[in-house]
Backbone bond lengths (Angstrom), bond angles and torsions (degrees), N, CA, C in turn:
res aa  C-N    CA-C-N  psi(-1)  N-CA   C-N-CA  omega(-1)  CA-C   N-CA-C  phi
1 M - - - 1.463 - - 1.515 108.70 -
2 K 1.334 117.27 103.78 1.446 120.74 -171.74 1.520 112.92 -81.92
3 K 1.308 116.65 -28.54 1.455 118.60 -179.40 1.514 109.46 -97.21
4 I 1.331 115.84 115.00 1.453 121.20 -176.54 1.516 108.12 -110.96
5 V 1.294 117.90 117.57 1.456 121.43 -177.67 1.522 108.72 -115.05
6 L 1.325 116.54 119.61 1.456 120.54 -176.16 1.517 112.38 -96.86
7 S 1.311 118.73 -6.17 1.457 120.92 -172.75 1.518 112.40 -59.05
8 T 1.328 117.37 -33.58 1.463 120.33 179.92 1.509 111.13 -58.83
9 F 1.327 115.01 -40.93 1.450 119.56 -177.76 1.524 111.74 -79.70
10 I 1.340 117.23 -29.34 1.451 120.40 179.84 1.522 111.11 -71.10
11 L 1.345 117.65 -26.11 1.445 119.74 176.05 1.526 111.26 -56.23
12 L 1.307 115.19 -40.22 1.461 119.77 176.28 1.511 109.88 -62.72
13 A 1.324 116.93 -41.93 1.452 121.31 -178.69 1.519 111.23 -63.19
14 W 1.322 117.77 -41.34 1.451 120.82 -179.81 1.530 110.79 -60.05
15 A 1.304 115.10 -35.44 1.459 118.81 179.40 1.519 111.75 -70.53
16 C 1.329 116.88 -14.89 1.459 121.00 -173.97 1.530 112.43 -118.03
17 T 1.330 118.02 21.18 1.455 119.80 -174.95 1.525 114.81 -57.67
18 P 1.359 121.24 -26.49 1.463 118.31 175.87 1.521 113.00 -66.69
19 F 1.306 118.68 -15.01 1.443 121.62 -175.03 1.524 111.53 -96.48
20 K 1.312 115.17 148.23 1.453 121.14 173.22 1.527 109.08 -91.48
21 P 1.323 116.98 154.52 1.470 118.41 173.80 1.515 109.73 -68.24
22 A 1.294 116.38 153.15 1.465 121.95 175.80 1.523 108.20 -110.45
23 V 1.325 117.06 131.35 1.461 120.59 179.94 1.521 109.26 -108.20
24 S 1.323 116.10 158.21 1.461 120.54 -170.80 1.521 113.53 -86.60
25 N 1.349 117.50 -28.85 1.461 119.84 -172.21 1.522 113.87 -111.74
26 A 1.317 117.01 21.41 1.468 121.36 177.33 1.520 108.21 -169.28
27 D 1.325 115.83 161.39 1.458 121.52 169.87 1.519 106.60 -83.97
28 I 1.314 117.58 120.56 1.455 120.83 -176.60 1.526 111.31 -57.41
29 N 1.323 117.21 -27.14 1.463 121.05 -178.99 1.530 112.69 -73.66
30 T 1.340 117.76 -12.08 1.462 120.52 176.21 1.524 111.66 -88.61
31 L 1.326 116.92 -7.00 1.456 121.57 178.14 1.531 109.50 -97.39
32 T 1.308 116.25 147.38 1.468 120.44 178.05 1.519 109.38 -77.17
33 E 1.329 115.45 128.29 1.463 120.96 -177.38 1.525 110.69 -96.97
34 Y 1.331 115.76 136.69 1.460 121.96 176.87 1.520 109.40 -126.76
35 K 1.315 116.19 130.83 1.449 120.53 173.23 1.522 108.96 -79.94
36 V 1.319 115.42 145.95 1.465 121.45 -176.13 1.524 110.10 -101.70
37 K 1.320 115.40 136.96 1.462 121.49 174.82 1.533 109.04 -118.40
38 G 1.320 115.40 144.20 1.460 120.37 173.54 1.505 115.58 93.91
39 R 1.324 117.67 4.30 1.469 119.01 -177.48 1.514 112.28 -82.65
40 Q 1.316 117.15 -32.22 1.455 121.62 -177.51 1.527 111.36 -101.29
41 G 1.307 116.70 169.23 1.459 121.33 176.22 1.518 112.60 88.16
42 L 1.327 116.39 -160.75 1.453 121.78 -178.87 1.520 110.67 -63.85
43 L 1.338 115.90 139.15 1.457 120.69 -178.98 1.524 112.23 -93.31
44 I 1.339 117.66 2.06 1.461 120.87 177.78 1.521 109.09 -72.12
45 N 1.325 116.97 128.29 1.471 122.42 -178.08 1.531 111.66 55.61
46 Q 1.320 116.20 33.52 1.458 121.13 -178.06 1.526 111.82 -65.50
47 K 1.325 115.73 133.91 1.454 123.09 169.70 1.517 107.68 -127.93
48 L 1.312 115.95 134.22 1.456 121.18 -179.82 1.523 108.55 -105.81
49 S 1.324 117.63 138.46 1.464 119.88 179.29 1.517 111.05 -145.56
50 F 1.323 115.56 149.40 1.463 123.63 171.92 1.521 107.13 -158.15
51 G 1.334 116.01 136.92 1.464 119.44 -176.39 1.507 110.83 55.84
52 E 1.335 116.33 -132.03 1.461 121.51 -179.90 1.521 112.89 -89.59
53 Y 1.316 117.47 6.48 1.458 121.04 -174.57 1.520 111.47 -106.69
54 Q 1.331 115.74 137.20 1.460 121.64 176.45 1.517 109.50 -145.79
55 T 1.316 115.27 137.99 1.458 119.33 177.20 1.528 109.53 -82.21
56 S 1.319 115.53 164.77 1.452 120.35 165.64 1.522 107.59 -71.33
57 K 1.310 117.66 -177.61 1.455 119.53 172.34 1.522 108.88 -60.06
58 V 1.309 115.75 131.49 1.459 120.72 -177.98 1.525 108.60 -78.25
59 K 1.304 114.87 122.62 1.456 120.48 179.66 1.508 108.34 -98.01
60 R 1.302 116.80 115.75 1.461 121.59 -179.32 1.525 110.32 -100.47
61 S 1.320 114.68 148.26 1.465 122.07 -177.97 1.519 111.15 57.07
62 W 1.339 116.78 44.16 1.461 120.09 -179.80 1.521 110.37 -72.92
63 T 1.324 114.93 152.84 1.462 120.11 173.32 1.510 109.63 -117.21
64 K 1.313 117.53 -57.22 1.454 120.50 174.65 1.513 108.62 -159.82
65 G 1.331 116.03 163.54 1.453 120.25 -177.56 1.516 110.95 78.84
66 G 1.342 116.65 178.50 1.448 121.10 179.14 1.500 113.40 71.44
67 N 1.321 117.90 19.77 1.452 121.96 179.66 1.517 108.53 -134.10
68 S 1.306 116.58 173.67 1.462 120.18 -176.40 1.518 112.65 -100.07
69 R 1.318 117.00 8.30 1.463 120.42 -179.04 1.518 109.82 -113.79
70 S 1.309 115.70 114.27 1.456 120.06 -175.08 1.518 112.52 -66.58
71 T 1.338 117.44 -17.14 1.466 120.09 -177.94 1.518 112.64 -79.77
72 V 1.317 117.82 -9.62 1.456 120.19 -176.70 1.521 108.76 -81.67
73 S 1.308 116.63 107.36 1.452 121.72 179.12 1.519 108.34 -164.61
74 V 1.292 115.83 173.78 1.460 119.41 176.53 1.525 107.19 -82.55
75 S 1.308 115.80 86.92 1.461 120.84 -175.66 1.508 108.74 -153.68
76 T 1.316 117.78 -160.61 1.470 121.11 -176.72 1.525 110.69 -87.92
77 V 1.301 116.63 52.79 1.456 121.57 176.31 1.521 108.54 -76.44
78 T 1.309 117.51 138.70 1.469 119.92 -173.78 1.512 113.38 -88.51
79 D 1.335 118.86 -29.32 1.452 119.74 -173.41 1.522 114.65 -118.57
80 I 1.331 117.84 -24.34 1.449 119.11 -173.92 1.522 110.13 -68.38
81 L 1.315 117.60 160.82 1.455 123.07 -179.74 1.531 108.91 -58.75
82 Y 1.298 117.28 93.90 1.459 122.12 -168.45 1.518 109.69 -152.48
83 P 1.317 120.63 138.34 1.467 125.00 -8.55 1.519 112.09 -104.84
84 E 1.352 116.50 0.12 1.461 120.76 -166.36 1.526 112.66 -59.12
85 I 1.332 118.76 -42.49 1.454 118.62 -174.51 1.507 112.57 -80.79
86 L 1.322 118.25 -1.91 1.453 120.70 -177.86 1.518 112.60 -94.14
87 T 1.309 117.93 14.23 1.448 120.61 -179.07 1.520 110.43 -80.60
88 E 1.320 115.57 155.54 1.464 120.56 179.93 1.519 111.26 -60.58
89 E 1.336 115.99 -35.60 1.455 119.76 -179.46 1.521 110.97 -59.99
90 R 1.330 116.28 -45.07 1.457 119.17 -177.62 1.518 111.24 -70.49
91 V 1.328 116.79 -36.66 1.455 119.65 177.39 1.528 109.95 -59.07
92 N 1.315 116.25 -44.66 1.456 120.53 -178.33 1.518 112.40 -69.41
93 R 1.322 117.22 -22.67 1.460 120.59 -178.38 1.527 112.06 -95.48
94 N 1.315 118.43 8.12 1.464 122.21 176.42 1.527 112.22 55.34
95 Q 1.324 116.80 47.16 1.450 120.99 -175.70 1.530 113.31 -96.05
96 T 1.305 118.97 -2.13 1.462 120.51 -174.72 1.518 111.66 -130.88
97 F 1.331 115.60 155.99 1.460 120.32 170.09 1.517 109.30 -153.77
98 S 1.320 115.72 159.74 1.454 121.17 178.19 1.523 108.94 -148.15
99 F 1.329 115.68 157.28 1.457 120.87 175.78 1.520 109.16 -162.03
100 Q 1.319 115.44 170.44 1.456 122.04 173.28 1.524 108.68 -121.87
101 M 1.330 115.50 161.59 1.463 120.95 177.38 1.521 108.33 -148.04
102 S 1.318 117.06 150.77 1.469 121.96 174.76 1.518 107.93 -144.70
103 D 1.332 116.42 164.81 1.460 119.66 177.80 1.525 110.18 -136.17
104 A 1.333 115.99 -177.96 1.458 121.55 -176.21 1.524 112.76 -72.90
105 F 1.331 117.27 -8.64 1.464 121.67 -178.82 1.527 111.33 -102.72
106 Q 1.323 116.20 18.15 1.464 124.01 176.23 1.530 113.00 67.63
107 N 1.305 116.83 19.74 1.457 119.75 169.34 1.522 108.76 -79.68
108 N 1.317 117.02 143.99 1.461 120.39 177.22 1.519 108.99 -143.94
109 S 1.302 115.72 160.91 1.459 119.98 -176.06 1.517 111.36 -146.91
110 D 1.327 114.56 157.93 1.463 124.06 167.64 1.519 106.47 -125.35
111 V 1.320 116.61 129.77 1.458 121.21 -173.82 1.522 109.48 -127.22
112 Y 1.332 116.17 133.24 1.464 123.10 -179.94 1.522 107.93 -132.59
113 A 1.328 116.45 135.26 1.458 119.64 -176.06 1.513 111.37 -143.01
114 A 1.323 115.42 152.28 1.460 121.23 178.87 1.514 109.86 -148.64
115 S 1.330 116.57 137.39 1.462 121.13 173.02 1.511 109.18 -99.11
116 D 1.337 115.20 171.22 1.469 121.71 -178.75 1.527 110.45 53.57
117 F 1.321 114.95 45.27 1.465 120.86 -174.19 1.520 110.04 -98.14
118 E 1.325 116.95 141.46 1.459 121.47 178.38 1.527 109.54 -87.78
119 A 1.322 115.88 126.03 1.456 120.90 -173.47 1.520 112.64 -58.27
120 D 1.344 117.46 -35.11 1.460 118.62 -176.74 1.521 112.18 -68.67
121 K 1.352 117.69 -16.65 1.456 120.42 177.77 1.529 111.32 -73.61
122 I 1.330 117.30 -18.45 1.458 121.13 179.57 1.527 110.58 -76.28
123 L 1.320 117.02 -17.23 1.462 121.38 -177.64 1.525 111.01 -84.85
124 I 1.317 116.57 43.67 1.453 121.22 -178.78 1.523 109.06 -64.38
125 G 1.321 116.42 124.64 1.459 119.92 178.67 1.510 113.52 69.57
126 N 1.347 118.18 13.95 1.474 121.42 -177.84 1.524 111.53 51.94
127 N 1.301 115.70 41.87 1.455 122.36 -178.44 1.530 110.34 -63.47
128 P 1.341 119.39 116.61 1.465 120.65 -178.82 1.525 112.74 -65.37
129 N 1.350 116.79 -18.67 1.455 120.50 179.34 1.520 112.72 -97.30
130 S 1.324 117.85 10.41 1.464 119.49 175.71 1.519 108.53 -67.27
131 V 1.322 115.79 153.68 1.455 119.66 -175.01 1.531 111.21 -62.80
132 V 1.335 118.13 -31.32 1.467 119.98 178.86 1.519 110.98 -64.33
133 N 1.328 116.98 -44.62 1.461 119.77 178.25 1.522 111.46 -68.39
134 I 1.321 116.89 -34.69 1.465 120.44 177.91 1.523 110.37 -64.47
135 I 1.331 116.43 -43.69 1.468 119.81 177.45 1.524 110.51 -60.45
136 R 1.322 116.11 -42.68 1.468 120.06 179.10 1.534 111.01 -60.78
137 N 1.339 116.94 -42.38 1.455 120.42 -178.72 1.524 112.35 -68.92
138 I 1.338 116.53 -35.08 1.462 120.44 -177.22 1.524 111.44 -79.49
139 T 1.328 116.72 -43.65 1.464 120.93 -172.99 1.521 114.10 -103.21
140 G 1.340 116.30 -18.38 1.451 119.59 -174.90 1.516 112.96 76.97
141 K 1.339 116.80 11.28 1.457 121.13 -178.27 1.519 110.36 -118.31
142 D 1.319 116.16 149.68 1.462 121.91 176.33 1.521 110.12 -89.98
143 V 1.329 114.70 152.94 1.456 120.89 172.40 1.514 106.74 -95.16
144 E 1.312 116.96 105.75 1.460 120.75 -171.77 1.523 113.76 -106.82
145 Q 1.329 117.83 -11.81 1.453 120.23 -174.63 1.527 111.39 -67.39
146 S 1.317 115.33 150.15 1.459 120.91 178.32 1.525 112.29 -105.93
147 N 1.319 117.56 0.73 1.468 120.25 -177.96 1.532 110.67 -118.41
148 M 1.310 115.82 42.85 1.455 120.80 -176.09 1.522 111.74 -78.87
149 F 1.327 115.99 152.91 1.457 121.54 165.69 1.518 106.08 -95.80
150 Y 1.324 116.25 129.93 1.461 121.86 -173.69 1.518 109.65 -132.04
151 A 1.330 117.14 138.90 1.463 121.04 178.79 1.517 110.35 -143.28
152 Q 1.314 114.93 151.03 1.462 122.90 173.74 1.522 108.63 -123.63
153 I 1.328 115.70 132.58 1.465 121.51 177.51 1.520 108.46 -121.96
154 Y 1.330 115.68 115.96 1.460 121.97 177.43 1.523 108.26 -99.34
155 L 1.335 117.08 122.91 1.458 121.52 179.69 1.518 110.43 -101.88
156 N 1.329 115.23 132.99 1.455 121.84 174.66 1.526 111.29 49.53
157 Q 1.310 119.04 -125.29 1.463 120.73 -176.57 1.531 113.43 -99.00
158 S 1.305 116.42 12.36 1.459 119.76 -177.98 1.520 111.34 -65.46
159 E 1.332 116.21 137.51 1.460 121.34 175.62 1.519 111.88 -92.31
160 K 1.323 116.90 -11.03 1.462 121.95 179.30 1.523 108.71 -104.90
161 P 1.329 118.46 123.03 1.466 119.09 -177.91 1.523 112.72 -85.75
162 W 1.331 114.93 155.43 1.448 120.83 160.32 1.529 106.46 -75.75
163 E 1.335 117.48 138.10 1.450 121.66 -176.35 1.532 110.71 -120.54
164 L 1.305 114.79 137.43 1.462 121.88 177.19 1.520 109.36 -113.77
165 V 1.326 116.47 131.57 1.462 122.11 171.52 1.522 107.18 -125.21
166 L 1.335 115.00 125.08 1.456 120.04 -175.03 1.526 109.75 -143.79
167 D 1.313 116.20 131.67 1.456 122.11 175.23 1.527 106.99 -103.59
168 N 1.330 116.51 100.00 1.455 120.50 -176.87 1.526 112.40 -62.36
169 Y 1.322 115.86 -36.67 1.457 119.38 -179.59 1.531 110.62 -64.81
170 A 1.322 117.02 -47.50 1.463 120.73 -179.92 1.527 111.30 -65.53
171 S 1.336 116.86 -33.44 1.469 119.80 -179.29 1.522 111.60 -67.03
172 Q 1.328 117.10 -17.30 1.457 121.08 174.80 1.529 111.23 -98.99
173 K 1.314 115.71 -48.20 1.468 120.07 -176.11 1.523 112.16 -68.31
174 D 1.341 117.15 -41.51 1.464 122.13 -178.58 1.527 110.06 -120.42
175 A 1.311 115.63 48.93 1.456 121.45 -169.97 1.526 113.88 -57.77
176 K 1.303 117.72 -35.84 1.468 119.91 -176.19 1.522 113.08 -76.86
177 Q 1.329 117.37 -17.01 1.465 120.58 -178.92 1.531 112.92 -110.38
178 Y 1.318 117.68 -24.10 1.458 120.40 -171.38 1.534 112.42 -74.08
179 A 1.335 116.09 151.03 1.464 122.26 173.31 1.518 108.94 -144.46
180 G 1.325 116.67 132.28 1.453 121.83 172.98 1.518 109.36 -95.74
181 F 1.346 116.80 164.82 1.463 120.81 -177.27 1.526 111.19 -128.98
182 F 1.340 114.07 142.66 1.464 122.89 176.78 1.517 105.89 -134.67
183 S 1.336 117.59 114.08 1.464 119.30 -171.53 1.514 112.00 -147.72
184 V 1.322 114.13 160.99 1.462 121.46 171.79 1.526 110.21 -120.01
185 N 1.324 117.28 -25.68 1.461 123.03 172.72 1.523 107.73 -159.59
186 E 1.316 116.26 -179.47 1.463 120.34 -173.84 1.517 113.22 -68.46
187 N 1.328 117.63 -18.61 1.461 121.02 -179.07 1.520 113.36 -101.68
188 Q 1.308 117.09 -12.91 1.464 121.44 -179.21 1.523 108.30 -124.04
189 Y 1.319 115.57 105.25 1.455 119.97 -179.30 1.524 110.40 -158.45
190 Y 1.301 114.17 163.99 1.462 122.66 175.21 1.530 108.18 -128.10
191 I 1.317 115.55 150.28 1.452 121.89 175.58 1.523 108.72 -109.31
192 L 1.317 116.60 132.12 1.454 122.22 178.79 1.523 109.29 -102.11
193 K 1.318 115.78 116.44 1.458 121.16 -179.14 1.523 109.45 -107.85
194 P 1.329 118.14 126.88 1.464 120.14 176.49 1.526 110.88 -58.39
195 I 1.318 116.40 139.18 1.464 122.03 178.50 1.523 108.50 -89.70
196 T 1.303 116.07 120.08 1.466 121.14 -175.33 1.529 112.88 -118.40
197 Q 1.341 116.88 9.29 1.452 120.53 178.78 1.526 110.59 -131.37
198 L 1.326 115.41 153.10 1.455 122.36 175.79 1.522 109.62 -121.83
199 Q 1.327 115.56 148.59 1.452 120.45 175.19 1.521 109.48 -77.27
200 T 1.326 115.92 132.92 1.463 121.09 174.40 1.522 108.23 -130.69
201 S 1.312 116.44 175.66 1.458 120.40 178.84 1.521 112.16 -63.58
202 K 1.331 116.07 -17.86 1.460 121.32 179.52 1.526 112.24 -105.92
203 G 1.339 116.08 14.94 1.457 120.21 179.62 1.516 111.64 100.84
204 P 1.342 116.88 -177.14 1.473 120.52 -178.55 1.527 111.80 -62.29
205 K 1.330 114.88 135.72 1.453 121.11 177.31 1.525 108.89 -128.83
206 S 1.314 116.03 134.69 1.453 120.55 179.76 1.517 111.03 -72.56
207 I 1.340 116.21 140.78 1.448 119.87 172.76 1.522 107.98 -81.26
208 W 1.305 117.36 161.52 1.469 119.08 -169.63 1.517 113.11 -79.03
209 M 1.343 118.02 -19.57 1.459 119.59 176.90 1.523 108.86 -164.18
210 G 1.324 115.77 158.06 1.455 120.67 174.26 1.519 113.67 71.50
211 S 1.320 115.39 -158.62 1.459 122.30 179.57 1.515 108.87 -144.81
212 V 1.328 116.19 162.95 1.468 121.26 -176.83 1.523 112.09 -118.64
213 G 1.310 117.47 10.43 1.456 120.41 -179.66 1.511 110.23 162.01
214 F 1.338 115.19 -161.15 1.456 120.26 -177.75 1.528 111.32 -136.88
215 E 1.307 114.12 138.60 1.463 123.49 171.61 1.527 107.10 -98.40
216 I 1.323 116.96 129.96 1.465 121.49 -175.90 1.521 108.60 -107.99
217 C 1.331 116.00 117.19 1.466 121.48 -176.03 1.525 110.52 -115.11
218 N 1.339 116.02 143.31 1.458 120.11 178.52 1.528 110.54 -84.62
219 T 1.328 116.29 -172.63 1.468 120.37 -176.07 1.529 112.50 -67.45
220 S 1.335 116.83 -16.62 1.466 121.04 176.00 1.522 111.78 -92.07
221 N 1.321 116.28 8.52 1.460 123.30 -179.36 1.530 111.92 64.37
222 K 1.321 116.11 28.93 1.459 121.63 176.19 1.522 108.96 -99.00
223 T 1.324 115.91 134.77 1.460 120.13 178.72 1.523 109.75 -73.68
224 V 1.325 115.95 119.77 1.467 120.66 -179.32 1.524 111.76 -110.37
225 A 1.327 116.97 -13.96 1.467 121.08 177.38 1.517 108.51 -164.37
226 A 1.312 115.04 164.08 1.465 121.08 175.40 1.519 108.03 -153.47
227 V 1.315 115.14 152.43 1.463 121.58 179.19 1.520 108.57 -129.94
228 S 1.320 115.88 124.49 1.454 120.66 171.14 1.521 107.80 -95.59
229 L 1.330 116.63 129.33 1.457 121.81 178.62 1.525 111.67 -98.64
230 M 1.309 116.98 12.27 1.455 121.04 176.81 1.526 110.12 -73.79
231 D 1.303 115.84 134.28 1.461 122.61 173.31 1.530 111.06 52.22
232 N 1.329 118.63 -122.75 1.462 121.32 -178.43 1.521 112.91 -76.29
233 G 1.323 116.72 -16.65 1.453 120.74 179.90 1.518 113.33 98.86
234 L 1.313 116.09 151.76 1.463 123.67 174.27 1.516 107.95 -138.37
235 V 1.325 116.02 147.56 1.461 122.26 176.45 1.524 108.16 -121.95
236 Y 1.324 115.64 138.73 1.465 121.93 178.24 1.522 108.51 -123.91
237 M 1.347 116.44 133.70 1.452 119.98 -177.17 1.526 109.87 -131.50
238 A 1.340 115.85 138.71 1.460 121.82 174.34 1.528 109.56 -85.63
239 E 1.315 116.09 171.10 1.466 121.15 177.39 1.527 108.88 -80.91
240 V 1.300 115.74 98.95 1.470 122.15 177.53 1.524 107.74 -130.47
241 S 1.317 117.10 178.75 1.460 120.82 -179.07 1.526 110.68 -63.32
242 E 1.331 116.21 158.44 1.456 120.49 -179.37 1.528 111.54 -61.26
243 E 1.327 117.12 -37.48 1.464 120.03 -179.79 1.522 110.92 -66.72
244 E 1.345 116.25 -41.31 1.460 118.76 178.59 1.522 110.81 -69.14
245 R 1.330 116.95 -38.56 1.468 120.36 176.66 1.523 110.67 -59.47
246 F 1.333 115.97 -39.78 1.460 119.72 -179.55 1.525 110.51 -65.96
247 L 1.312 116.48 -42.63 1.458 120.61 176.51 1.521 110.54 -60.08
248 L 1.326 116.79 -47.36 1.459 121.02 -179.10 1.522 111.19 -65.81
249 A 1.330 117.24 -34.12 1.466 120.58 177.69 1.522 110.38 -62.84
250 N 1.328 117.07 -41.11 1.454 120.65 176.82 1.528 111.20 -63.21
251 L 1.325 116.16 -43.40 1.458 120.31 178.57 1.525 110.76 -62.17
252 C 1.327 116.78 -44.23 1.465 120.49 179.53 1.528 110.75 -62.01
253 A 1.338 116.57 -40.69 1.462 120.29 178.68 1.525 110.73 -62.27
254 V 1.335 116.95 -42.03 1.462 120.79 178.17 1.527 110.47 -59.98
255 L 1.328 117.15 -45.45 1.461 120.73 -178.83 1.524 111.48 -63.43
256 L 1.308 116.87 -37.61 1.459 120.98 179.88 1.520 112.19 -71.64
257 L 1.326 116.63 -34.46 1.462 120.72 -175.91 1.522 113.08 -81.17
258 Q 1.335 117.83 -17.37 1.462 118.71 -177.93 1.525 111.79 -93.26
259 Q 1.324 115.42 30.51 1.457 120.02 -178.65 1.521 113.03 -67.08
260 D 1.350 118.02 -31.54 1.454 121.31 -177.81 1.506 109.16 -101.36
261 V 1.334 117.55 93.40 1.449 120.60 -174.72 1.516 112.68 -114.47
262 A 1.323 117.34 11.48 1.466 119.34 175.58 1.517 109.14 -76.36
263 D 1.345 116.23 151.18 1.451 118.44 -178.46 1.532 110.64 -85.26
């Protein structure tokens, strides 16, 4: 199913905007909450911000250039989003976006993302550290979907990106069982769990279908961040190091910006 429409599930979220999402591995009230700006409205010159974090102008349907990494081009790059999402067809269908981010601690990033991505395209060069192979090693399962959302986050001077693989359709249809992955190697990864409960005055209550965001858990199964995709969006962050917070901020921004994934 190549066209993934989340609006049906967001209608439920709009009806529940007074409520916070409920996460499974932490009390949401112990996490710092940030309101999101820039997610709604016109996407021209869009900048997304929450807390102390702000993206550069989000470049949609990018092909090359407009980034801080000279290696990003239509060439023999081994890890960058290459070459499938750089086709004219995808540019015209608004399937890609990119942005940069920096913080007060001199951390910086380059982020590239594409929806409707074929999982086998991530296996560039049969890289054993690609996120697809990492998922296979951790779960024993293959990533077979052809309509994946895929992102790469390059931190500072690193030549190896953190990679995100997410099936938006499965995260709604099979929300209670599905898990997305965000990793840089087999020992450093996060699991993204769809959020299927909301906080109410009587405690967490399950929504009747789908999910309203993602809970981000580390390798110890501890919730370190969460993203609510209801309305303008909310970001929740645990007390972790500044470098990890910056990484998670980039991931949260990617999740918030990939709201429009229909072709």
